C-alpha positions in Angstrom: 102.8 63.8 59.6 102.4 66.7 62.1 99.5 68.9 62.1 100.2 72.5 61.0 99.7 75.0 63.9 97.2 77.8 63.5 97.9 81.5 63.9 96.9 83.0 67.2 93.4 84.6 66.9 93.2 86.3 70.3 96.0 88.9 70.4 95.2 89.6 74.1 96.5 86.2 74.9 100.0 87.4 73.9 99.9 90.5 76.1 100.5 91.1 79.8 97.4 91.1 81.9 96.4 94.8 82.5 94.5 93.9 85.7 96.5 93.7 88.9 95.8 90.9 91.5 94.9 91.8 95.0 96.8 90.0 97.8 96.5 90.2 101.6 99.7 90.4 103.7 99.4 89.5 107.3 100.8 92.3 109.5 99.6 91.0 112.8 97.0 88.5 114.2 94.2 90.9 113.4 95.4 93.1 110.6 96.5 92.9 107.0 98.0 95.1 104.3 96.2 94.9 100.9 98.6 95.0 97.9 97.7 95.0 94.2 100.4 93.4 92.1 100.6 93.6 88.3 102.3 91.3 85.8 105.5 92.4 84.2 106.3 92.5 80.5 109.4 91.2 78.7 110.8 94.7 78.8 110.1 95.1 82.5 112.1 91.9 83.1 115.0 93.3 81.0 114.8 96.5 83.0 115.0 94.5 86.3 118.2 92.8 85.0 119.7 96.1 84.0 119.1 97.4 87.5 120.7 94.5 89.3 123.4 92.9 87.1 126.6 94.6 86.2 129.4 92.8 84.2 132.9 94.3 84.5 135.2 94.4 81.5 137.0 91.4 83.0 133.8 89.4 83.0 133.1 89.6 86.8 129.4 89.7 87.5 128.0 91.8 90.3 124.4 91.4 91.6 122.7 94.4 93.3 119.7 92.8 95.1 118.6 96.1 96.6 118.4 97.6 93.1 116.5 94.6 91.9 113.9 94.8 94.7 113.5 98.6 94.3 112.8 98.1 90.6 110.3 95.3 91.2 108.5 97.1 94.0 108.2 100.2 91.8 107.1 98.2 88.7 104.8 95.6 90.2 103.1 97.3 93.1 100.1 99.2 91.7 98.7 100.3 95.0 98.3 99.4 98.7 95.6 99.7 101.3 96.3 101.7 103.4 98.0 103.8 100.8 101.8 103.6 101.2 104.4 105.9 99.6 107.4 104.5 97.8 109.6 105.5 100.8 107.2 103.7 103.2 107.3 100.6 101.0 111.1 100.7 101.1 111.0 101.0 104.9 108.7 98.0 105.6 109.7 95.7 108.4 111.6 92.6 107.1 108.7 90.2 108.1 106.2 92.3 106.0 108.6 93.0 103.1 109.5 89.3 102.8 105.8 88.4 102.3 105.5 91.2 99.8 108.6 90.2 97.8 107.4 86.6 97.8 104.6 87.8 95.5 107.1 89.2 92.9 109.4 87.5 90.4 112.5 86.3 92.2 116.0 87.3 90.8 116.7 83.7 89.8 113.5 83.5 87.8 114.7 86.3 85.5 118.3 85.1 85.3 117.2 81.8 83.9 114.5 83.4 81.6 115.8 86.5 79.8 119.5 85.6 80.1 119.2 81.9 79.7 116.8 81.4 76.8 115.3 84.7 75.7 112.4 84.5 78.1 110.7 81.3 77.0 108.8 81.4 80.2 106.8 84.4 81.1 108.0 86.2 84.2 105.1 87.5 86.2 104.4 89.0 89.6 102.7 86.2 91.5 
C-alpha cells in the first residue's frame, strides 16, 4: 500500500522566488560587472517561447535566438552595477554577454520543458 500524499502547507514553495540572485561577471583581470538575476515563472517561460518560436502553416519551425535573448535579458536581469540601460545590455561585448546569458535559462531548457511536458521541470535563471 502506498502512503497518501499530504497537501502542500507552504504555498510559497509553489511560487517563483521574489528575490534576485547576485552574480559577478569578469570583465577584465581586475574588474567585474555585478548582475542581479531573478527566477522566471511558467508564464515567463511561455512568453520566451512566443518571442522566439514561429510555426508556419506548413509546419516549418523558425527559431529567433535574438528575440529569445532580448526577452530573457529584459525578464531576468533586475539590475546591474554599474547601472546599464537596456540598450547598453544589448550592446555588450560577446565575451561579457556570453557570461551573462550563461546565467539565464537556455533555449533548449524551455523547449523540452513547456513544449515537451508542460513544464514538469521549473525553468529558472541560474
